[in-house]
MARMAR-914215 format. One line per 2 residues: their letters; for each residue x, y, z of N, C-alpha, C. Coordinates in pm, whole numbers, always signed. Each point is the difference from the previous one (the first is absolute). Layout:
N
a) X,Y,Z,X,Y,Z,X,Y,Z ~ ...;
This chain:
306
xx) +7728,+10222,+18275,-58,+29,+130,+109,+39,+98 ~ -27,+99,+86,+98,+44,+97,+30,-110,+100;
xx) +111,+15,+71,+37,-97,+104,-115,-17,+98 ~ -29,-124,+36,-111,-29,+93,+56,-40,+135;
xx) -32,+78,+102,+46,-27,+135,-100,-89,+74 ~ +45,-57,+110,-87,-78,+87,-117,+87,+45;
xx) -117,-60,+11,-130,+60,+33,-66,+65,-121 ~ +70,+10,-113,-63,+43,-124,-40,-125,-78;
xx) -72,+19,-112,-36,-112,-83,-121,-78,+47 ~ -93,+68,+68,-122,-68,+44,-75,-56,-121;
xx) -32,-130,-3,-61,-60,-118,-151,+19,-9 ~ -62,+60,+101,-145,+8,+6,-57,+114,-82;
xx) -116,-25,-59,-83,+106,-56,-77,+60,+117 ~ +27,+124,+34,-59,+59,+120,-151,+25,-14;
xx) -53,-8,-122,-144,+18,-23,-49,+127,+68 ~ +70,+109,-26,-27,+125,+69,-141,+53,-13;
xx) -64,-21,-114,-139,+46,-17,-99,-100,+59 ~ +25,-127,-21,-94,-102,+45,-8,-7,+152;
xx) +110,+24,+69,-1,-13,+146,-84,+106,+70 ~ -45,+100,-74,-88,+101,+59,-144,-49,+13;
xx) -30,-115,-57,-135,-56,+3,-9,-105,+111 ~ -74,+27,+109,-9,-95,+112,-58,-135,-43;
xx) -95,+0,-91,-60,-126,-44,+102,-84,-75 ~ +78,+64,-85,+104,-73,-74,+102,-60,+97;
xx) +42,+78,+101,+95,-50,+98,-55,-120,+75 ~ -128,+6,+37,-62,-111,+72,+0,-125,-87;
xx) -26,+16,-129,+3,-114,-92,+139,-60,-8 ~ +101,+85,-3,+138,-49,-9,+37,-80,+124;
xx) -34,+53,+117,+36,-68,+125,-69,-135,+13 ~ -117,-14,-63,-77,-124,+10,+44,-105,-101;
xx) +85,+35,-94,+42,-96,-101,+81,-114,+63 ~ -17,-121,-49,+68,-114,+62,+152,+7,-8;
xx) +53,+72,-100,+144,+8,-14,+58,+130,+57 ~ -84,+79,+67,+50,+122,+64,+99,-40,+110;
xx) +116,+64,+1,+102,-34,+97,+52,+125,+70 ~ +64,-21,+114,+49,+112,+80,+138,-32,+55;
xx) +89,+98,-6,+126,-12,+72,-25,+53,+141 ~ +77,-48,+94,-20,+37,+141,+119,+77,+53;
xx) -29,+106,+75,+101,+76,+70,-31,-3,+150 ~ +103,+1,+79,-15,+15,+145,+94,+111,+44;
xx) -59,+112,+42,+80,+116,+41,+104,+35,-107 ~ -44,-2,-126,+88,+38,-110,+92,-109,-51;
xx) -10,-120,+54,+85,-111,-42,-81,-94,-90 ~ +49,-35,-118,-73,-93,-87,+18,-144,+43;
xx) -102,-80,-25,+6,-143,+27,+69,-69,-117 ~ +106,-75,+29,+82,-62,-103,+8,-150,+25;
xx) -10,-77,-107,+14,-145,+8,+119,-45,-83 ~ +55,-114,+37,+108,-61,-77,-61,-93,-105;
xx) +44,+15,-124,-48,-86,-108,+121,-65,-67 ~ -28,-88,-94,+108,-64,-73,+82,+98,-82;
xx) -58,+118,-25,+70,+104,-76,+54,+110,+89 ~ -5,-22,+131,+51,+100,+93,-112,+71,+74;
xx) +33,+101,+79,-102,+73,+78,-98,+74,-92 ~ -127,-8,+32,-104,+71,-72,-103,+52,+99;
xx) -81,+97,-43,-113,+42,+81,-94,-118,+21 ~ -52,-11,+121,-101,-101,+28,-138,+62,-26;
xx) -83,-70,-73,-130,+53,-38,-113,-71,+73 ~ -100,+77,+40,-120,-53,+64,-118,+16,-93;
xx) -94,-92,+9,-126,+20,-71,-71,+118,+66 ~ -51,+92,-81,-60,+122,+55,-115,-31,+94;
xx) -79,-98,-32,-112,-36,+88,+51,-40,+138 ~ +109,-74,+2,+61,-39,+128,+59,+122,+70;
xx) +69,+85,-76,+64,+117,+60,-102,+88,+71 ~ -117,+14,-56,-101,+87,+60,-54,-55,+132;
xx) +15,-127,+23,-42,-56,+129,+104,+25,+109 ~ +120,+40,-41,+109,+21,+95,+18,+145,+42;
xx) -29,+91,-91,+23,+142,+25,-122,+79,-45 ~ -46,+90,+83,-113,+85,-34,+47,+143,-28;
xx) -50,+56,-107,+24,+141,-33,+148,+34,-17 ~ +82,-98,-35,+141,+27,-26,+40,-69,-130;
xx) -73,+34,-104,+29,-57,-131,+15,+111,-102 ~ +66,-33,-111,+18,+96,-109,+1,-77,-132;
xx) -57,+59,-101,+4,-57,-134,+127,+48,-68 ~ +84,-92,-43,+127,+37,-63,-8,+7,-151;
xx) -88,-82,-61,-11,+5,-145,-36,-136,-58 ~ +20,-12,-130,-32,-123,-73,+129,-62,-55;
xx) +11,-129,+18,+116,-73,-52,-56,-106,-95 ~ +24,+18,-129,-61,-86,-102,-151,-3,+17;
xx) -57,+117,+25,-145,+20,+15,-58,-60,+128 ~ +85,-51,+88,-49,-51,+128,+33,+100,+112;
xx) -93,+19,+96,+18,+104,+102,+104,-36,+106 ~ +77,+100,+37,+103,-15,+103,-26,+105,+108;
xx) -4,-46,+124,-23,+86,+115,+117,-11,+98 ~ -5,+80,+103,+94,-12,+112,-79,+15,+129;
xx) +43,-70,+103,-57,+19,+133,+114,+29,+97 ~ -30,+68,+109,+103,+32,+97,-45,-38,+140;
xx) +87,-75,+67,-20,-32,+141,+73,+106,+84 ~ -59,+34,+112,+63,+93,+93,+15,-66,+136;
xx) +85,+59,+84,+18,-53,+135,+133,-69,+18 ~ +27,-40,+123,+129,-57,+35,+10,-150,-19;
xx) -113,-67,-24,+1,-146,-13,+16,-40,-147 ~ +102,-79,-27,+28,-46,-136,-113,-92,-47;
xx) -69,+36,-110,-110,-86,-48,+43,-140,-40 ~ +131,-20,-27,+44,-136,-33,+7,-88,+125;
xx) -20,+59,+118,-16,-79,+121,-146,-34,+24 ~ -88,+44,-92,-142,-25,+13,-63,-40,-131;
xx) -84,+89,-60,-78,-40,-117,+82,-26,-126 ~ +122,+51,-7,+82,-21,-119,+114,-99,+24;
xx) -14,-81,+103,+104,-98,+32,+26,-92,-119 ~ +127,-17,-31,+40,-91,-106,-5,+58,-139;
xx) -41,+128,-14,-14,+59,-133,+121,+83,-42 ~ +94,+21,+90,+117,+80,-35,+52,+75,+120;
xx) +84,+98,-28,+63,+81,+104,-12,+146,-39 ~ -33,+86,+96,-2,+143,-26,+142,+55,+9;
xx) +43,+69,-107,+135,+55,-7,-7,+152,-3 ~ +92,+65,+70,+12,+145,-9,+22,+37,-147;
xx) -60,+113,-44,-5,+30,-142,+138,+13,-64 ~ +96,+56,+69,+133,+11,-60,+62,-139,-21;
xx) -17,-88,+98,+50,-136,-17,-75,-71,-111 ~ -130,+24,-10,-80,-62,-106,+46,+47,-137;
xx) +32,+129,-12,+42,+55,-129,+127,-65,-51 ~ +83,-47,+91,+126,-60,-39,-16,-141,-55;
xx) -117,-64,+25,-14,-140,-39,-117,-26,-94 ~ -96,+91,-9,-119,-24,-82,+27,+30,-147;
xx) -72,-67,-91,+3,+40,-141,-50,+144,-14 ~ +39,+66,-109,-30,+142,-17,-149,+29,+8;
xx) -82,-80,-67,-144,+26,-1,-59,-13,+139 ~ +43,-100,+76,-51,-19,+136,+39,+117,+89;
xx) +125,+44,-9,+44,+113,+82,-79,+125,-34 ~ -28,+21,-129,-75,+119,-41,-142,-2,+56;
xx) -67,-114,-6,-136,-9,+52,-2,+17,+152 ~ +93,-63,+68,+5,+10,+145,+34,+143,+44;
xx) +94,+63,-69,+37,+137,+34,-115,+97,-21 ~ -74,-17,-110,-114,+86,-25,-108,-16,+105;
xx) -25,-125,+40,-101,-25,+103,+42,+62,+133 ~ +127,-13,+35,+48,+59,+125,-18,+151,+1;
xx) +37,+66,-108,-15,+145,-7,-146,+41,+14 ~ -89,-76,-63,-142,+33,+5,-54,-13,+142;
xx) +34,-108,+68,-48,-17,+137,+63,+101,+94 ~ +127,+32,-21,+64,+103,+83,-73,+133,-14;
xx) -36,+37,-122,-73,+125,-22,-135,-4,+71 ~ -72,-107,-14,-132,-9,+63,+11,+11,+151;
xx) +104,-58,+58,+18,+5,+144,+30,+141,+48 ~ +76,+75,-78,+44,+133,+41,-99,+112,-36;
xx) -94,-30,-86,-91,+104,-49,-146,-41,+16 ~ -32,-43,+118,-136,-43,+27,-99,+113,+20;
xx) +51,+120,+27,-89,+114,+26,+16,+105,-109 ~ -110,+64,-32,-1,+101,-105,+93,+115,+35;
xx) +90,+32,-90,+92,+112,+24,-69,+135,-12 ~ -120,+1,-55,-74,+126,-17,-83,+36,+124;
xx) -69,-103,+58,-88,+32,+113,+22,-89,+122 ~ +82,-104,-10,+32,-84,+114,-92,-117,+23;
xx) -102,-19,-83,-93,-111,+15,+64,-131,-44 ~ -36,-110,+66,+48,-131,-42,-47,-27,-143;
xx) +93,-29,-89,-35,-21,-141,-30,-147,-26 ~ -57,-28,-117,-44,-134,-36,+76,-50,-122;
xx) +29,-129,-1,+72,-62,-111,-89,-11,-123 ~ +57,+28,-117,-72,-12,-127,+97,-49,-107;
xx) -56,-36,-115,+80,-40,-118,+98,-112,+32 ~ -47,-97,+77,+85,-115,+29,+119,+31,+86;
xx) -6,+111,+73,+110,+39,+86,+88,+110,-55 ~ -31,+48,-123,+83,+100,-65,-51,+142,+18;
xx) -97,+14,+86,-55,+133,+27,-66,-3,+137 ~ +1,+116,+68,-78,+17,+121,-89,+123,-19;
xx) -124,-13,+42,-98,+106,-19,-52,+45,+135 ~ -5,+130,+19,-51,+55,+126,-153,+5,-6;
xx) -70,-65,+94,-145,+2,-3,-59,+134,+42 ~ +83,+86,+60,-51,+129,+49,+12,+110,-105;
xx) +119,+15,-59,+20,+110,-94,+16,-46,-144 ~ +8,-131,-22,+8,-53,-136,+138,+2,-62;
xx) +102,+44,+73,+135,+4,-55,+51,-141,-30 ~ +62,-15,-115,+59,-128,-39,+151,+4,+23;
xx) +52,-105,+57,+143,-9,+29,+60,-121,-72 ~ +117,+19,-58,+64,-103,-80,+138,-32,+58;
xx) +50,-122,-27,+129,-40,+58,+112,+97,-34 ~ +82,+25,+98,+115,+90,-16,+118,-75,-59;
xx) +74,+70,-83,+131,-45,-45,+94,+117,+19 ~ +105,-19,+80,+94,+109,+31,+123,-12,-90;
xx) +25,+99,-87,+115,-8,-91,+131,+33,+71 ~ +101,-79,-31,+133,+16,+59,+104,-1,-112;
xx) +90,+97,+0,+114,-10,-92,+110,-80,+69 ~ +56,-95,-72,+114,-76,+51,+106,+5,-108;
xx) +117,+49,+37,+98,+32,-104,+141,-44,+39 ~ +75,-34,-103,+140,-35,+15,+82,+117,-53;
xx) +60,+81,+87,+85,+109,-48,+128,-56,-63 ~ +38,+56,-114,+123,-42,-67,+81,+124,-36;
xx) +131,-13,+8,+91,+108,-37,+92,-50,-110 ~ +9,+78,-109,+75,-44,-116,+127,+83,-25;
xx) +33,+91,+92,+109,+93,-26,+136,-44,+48 ~ +11,-117,+58,+128,-48,+50,+69,-94,-96;
xx) +95,-77,+56,+76,-94,-83,-91,-108,-59 ~ -104,-38,+74,-100,-94,-49,-132,+31,+68;
xx) -112,-42,-61,-130,+30,+61,-14,-67,+136 ~ -71,+68,+91,-26,-54,+133,-146,+27,+36;
xx) -54,-85,+86,-137,+18,+49,+2,+14,+151 ~ -103,+60,+53,-8,+28,+144,-108,-85,+65;
xx) +35,-65,+108,-95,-69,+85,-5,+67,+136 ~ -116,-8,+64,-16,+59,+132,-48,-104,+99;
xx) +17,+34,+128,-39,-93,+106,-83,+71,+107 ~ -114,-62,+34,-80,+45,+113,+40,-78,+124;
xx) -5,+65,+115,+47,-62,+124,-80,-124,+38 ~ -127,-4,-37,-86,-111,+41,+21,-127,-81;
xx) +75,+6,-108,+17,-115,-87,+95,-103,+61 ~ -3,-125,-49,+95,-101,+47,+144,+46,-24;
xx) +89,-50,+81,+141,+40,-9,+53,-19,-142 ~ +63,+104,-52,+60,-7,-133,-92,+33,-115;
xx) -132,+1,+21,-96,+22,-108,+12,+144,-51 ~ +11,+16,-131,-4,+130,-64,-91,-11,-121;
xx) -55,+114,-43,-99,-5,-106,-2,+132,-76 ~ -93,+9,-94,-22,+125,-73,-63,+103,+93;
xx) -1,+125,-42,-65,+107,+76,-147,+5,-40 ~ -85,+47,+92,-143,+2,-30,-71,+105,+84;
xx) -114,+45,-50,-82,+94,+75,-135,+22,-67 ~ -99,+38,+79,-134,+24,-52,-7,+127,-83;
xx) -81,-4,-105,-32,+122,-74,-87,+89,+88 ~ +20,+130,-10,-81,+97,+72,-97,+68,-96;
xx) -110,+55,+53,-96,+68,-89,+67,+107,-85 ~ -35,+2,-128,+53,+101,-91,+136,-32,-57;
xx) +55,-119,+30,+131,-38,-53,-14,-93,-119 ~ +91,+17,-96,+15,-101,-104,+90,-111,+53;
xx) +4,-111,-72,+88,-110,+39,+146,+48,+4 ~ +39,+75,-103,+139,+47,-8,+33,+94,+116;
xx) -95,+87,+35,+23,+94,+111,+12,-73,+133 ~ -85,-100,+21,+8,-77,+124,+132,-75,+9;
xx) +44,-57,-111,+129,-68,-4,+112,+95,+40 ~ +3,+116,-63,+107,+97,+28,-3,+47,+145;
xx) -120,+25,+52,-11,+47,+139,+49,-106,+98 ~ -43,-123,-20,+38,-105,+93,+151,-27,-2;
xx) +60,+0,-119,+145,-23,-9,+77,+114,+68 ~ -49,+123,-18,+64,+115,+65,-16,-9,+152;
xx) -122,-32,+46,-26,-6,+144,+78,-112,+67 ~ +3,-116,-62,+58,-117,+66,+151,-10,-16;
xx) +51,+44,-116,+143,-20,-27,+74,+126,-40 ~ -70,+114,-10,+67,+126,-32,+47,+11,-143;
xx) -57,-78,-91,+43,-2,-139,-102,+67,-91 ~ +48,+57,-109,-87,+66,-97,-24,-91,-120;
xx) -126,-28,-28,-36,-83,-113,-1,+84,-127 ~ +64,-48,-107,+3,+75,-126,-83,-67,-109;
xx) -34,-129,+19,-89,-68,-96,-55,-125,+66 ~ -119,-41,-47,-61,-122,+52,-46,-87,-118;
xx) +6,-130,+20,-47,-95,-100,-88,-103,+69 ~ -120,-21,-56,-92,-96,+58,+45,-143,-30;
xx) -11,-87,+100,+32,-141,-20,-125,-87,+3 ~ -73,+0,+111,-119,-82,+15,-72,+43,+127;
xx) -115,-63,+26,-74,+31,+122,-37,-130,+70 ~ -42,+13,+126,-33,-117,+80,-111,+31,+99;
xx) -112,-72,-7,-96,+9,+110,+67,-56,+126 ~ -13,+71,+109,+70,-39,+124,-103,-3,+113;
xx) -47,-118,+39,-114,-9,+92,+35,+13,+147 ~ +74,+106,+36,+43,+18,+139,-19,+145,+46;
xx) -124,+56,+6,-123,-73,-28,-49,+11,-145 ~ +23,+115,-67,-53,+11,-137,+73,+113,-72;
xx) +116,-30,-52,+81,+100,-68,+24,-42,-144 ~ +31,+98,-84,+48,-27,-135,+142,+55,-8;
xx) +97,-90,-9,+140,+39,-7,+34,+31,-146 ~ +47,+122,-24,+34,+46,-134,+152,+0,-13;
xx) +53,-98,-71,+143,-23,-4,+72,+86,-102 ~ +105,+68,+44,+74,+95,-84,+150,-22,+14;
xx) +73,+34,-105,+145,+18,+6,+24,+150,-6 ~ +66,+54,+101,+16,+146,+13,+147,+38,-12;
xx) +37,+69,-107,+138,+47,-13,+18,+124,+85 ~ +110,+4,+76,+27,+114,+88,+126,+73,-45;
xx) +16,+124,+51,+104,+89,-51,+137,-24,+61 ~ +8,-65,+115,+129,-25,+63,-11,-120,+92;
xx) +112,-34,+61,+3,-119,+86,+20,+35,+147 ~ -37,+121,+39,+20,+45,+139,-125,-26,+83;
xx) -34,-126,+13,-121,-37,+73,+21,+6,+150 ~ -104,+51,+69,+1,+7,+146,-135,-47,+52;
xx) -4,-111,+76,-129,-47,+53,-57,+102,+98 ~ -131,+17,-2,-62,+102,+84,-12,-40,+146;
xx) +29,-125,+33,-5,-53,+137,-142,-5,+56 ~ -99,+34,-81,-139,-16,+40,-62,-114,-77;
xx) +1,+11,-133,-47,-111,-84,+110,-104,-17 ~ +122,+46,-20,+113,-90,-26,+108,+19,+104;
xx) +57,-110,+47,+112,+10,+94,+134,-17,-71 ~ -2,-55,-123,+124,-20,-74,-31,-13,-148;
xx) +99,+33,-82,-10,-19,-145,+130,-63,-49 ~ -5,-59,-119,+120,-61,-58,-6,+9,-151;
xx) +108,+44,-60,+13,-2,-146,+58,-133,-43 ~ -54,-56,-108,+45,-129,-49,+28,+7,-149;
xx) +109,-62,-43,+22,-22,-142,-93,-112,-47 ~ -5,-21,-130,-83,-109,-50,+49,-135,+54;
xx) +129,-17,+8,+53,-126,+51,-39,-19,+147 ~ +6,+107,+77,-38,-10,+141,-150,-24,+17;
xx) -81,+67,-82,-144,-21,+5,-35,-142,-41 ~ +73,-53,-97,-23,-138,-43,+32,-96,+115;
xx) +103,+30,+76,+35,-84,+115,-108,+8,+108 ~ -57,+118,+18,-109,+15,+97,-118,-89,-40;
xx) -38,+6,-126,-114,-81,-47,+28,-149,+13 ~ +124,-39,-16,+37,-141,+8,+21,-47,+143;
xx) -12,+92,+97,+24,-36,+139,+146,-19,+33 ~ +87,+62,-79,+144,-20,+16,+73,+123,+49;
xx) -74,+108,+29,+66,+121,+51,+33,-20,+148 ~ +116,+47,+44,+41,-26,+139,-84,+68,+106;
xx) -70,+109,-33,-71,+73,+105,-141,+45,-35 ~ -40,-7,-126,-130,+52,-42,-89,-114,-47;
xx) -124,-1,+51,-101,-96,-43,-98,+68,-93 ~ -40,-69,-105,-93,+54,-98,-143,+0,+54;
xx) -86,+86,-55,-142,-13,+29,-50,-133,-53 ~ -109,-54,+54,-47,-133,-45,-37,+0,-147;
xx) +13,-113,-67,-25,-7,-145,-140,+41,-41 ~ -100,-12,+89,-137,+37,-37,-24,+151,+9;
xx) +97,+77,+49,-16,+145,+14,+47,+70,-127 ~ -66,+109,-37,+36,+72,-120,+141,+58,+11;
xx) +45,+30,+121,+137,+51,+17,+102,-98,-55 ~ -24,-128,+19,+88,-104,-56,+0,+7,-152;
xx) -120,+21,-57,-11,+10,-147,+76,+120,-54 ~ -6,+112,+72,+70,+121,-45,+151,-21,-1;
xx) +51,-61,+106,+144,-27,+6,+40,-96,-111 ~ -80,-104,-20,+28,-98,-105,+1,+65,-138;
xx) -98,+88,-24,-8,+67,-130,+124,+85,-24 ~ +46,+70,+103,+118,+85,-17,+126,-83,-21;
xx) +11,-111,+74,+116,-87,-14,+7,-56,-142 ~ -115,-31,-59,-3,-61,-131,-1,+101,-113;
xx) -4,+127,+31,-5,+105,-103,+129,-1,-81 ~ -15,+7,-129,+117,-3,-90,+51,+143,-22;
C-alpha cells in the first residue's frame, strides 16, 4: 500500500448506493447505536481518554435535538451508522449543550493529535459541510438547492440539476537537482507563513492539464525551473476546504532557482543532511512543514531515498 498521509485512511464504508434511499437513511439514524461526531465552525469535538485525544461521539438521537438540518451521513463502521452534525455561530457549544463532553479544536491542531482514523473522518466531514455551505444555490439556474443522499448531493427543485461535492486537485512537489556534487532539494516560502517556515511547491491543476503538466508549469512559474521528470509519491485529502494534494518528486534541469515574489518570497536548496536537520528541528533558520502535511512526507521520502 502507498504511503498514507494524515486525513487519508477513512475506515468507514461510505455506503454510496444505500445512502441514496431516504427510507434507509431514516432507519440508520433511528438505530440505537447510531452515533455522530460534532463540528463547530469546522472544528471537531475532541475528548481526552486513557489512550489520548479522540473524537467525542454523540448518540445520533441526541445530536438531532441539538442541531436542525445540519447533519450528514458519513458511512458504516462495523455495520453501524456514523453521522456528523455541525454547529454554526460564534457561541462555543461546549459552553452550553455540549458542556463537559470535550473541546472543539481547530482542524490543523486536531490533525496533529488525533489517531489517523479519527482525523480522516473529521476531515471528510469538514469538507462536506464546507461544500454544502458554499454551494447552497444551483449553479445552473440560481435556485436554492435541497440536500439529498445524506448530504452527498444537492438537487435543484426548479431545473432538476444535481450537484456533488467538489474536490480541487493540487500538485505539490519537491523539486530535486541531481547534477551537482550531491543531490539537493528545493523548498519555498510564502510571506504569510510563520517565520522560518519553508515547504514544497504547490499549485492547482487547471482545465486541460495533466498532473505532470501542472507540476512543470507551477515549478516554472514559482521558481523559474524546468522539470524534466516527475515521480508520484502519495496523495492527501486536505480539508481546507476540500483539496486533493497529489504529491510528486520533480527532477529539474538546473539549480538556478528564482522565487517569483508573488507565490514565493524565498527559496532554498538543501542537501540531504540539511533537509534531515530541517525535519529534526535542528536547522538554524528553516522550519519544516508540520508532520501531518504531505510536504513533510515528501521531504522525508527524499531524505530516506537510497
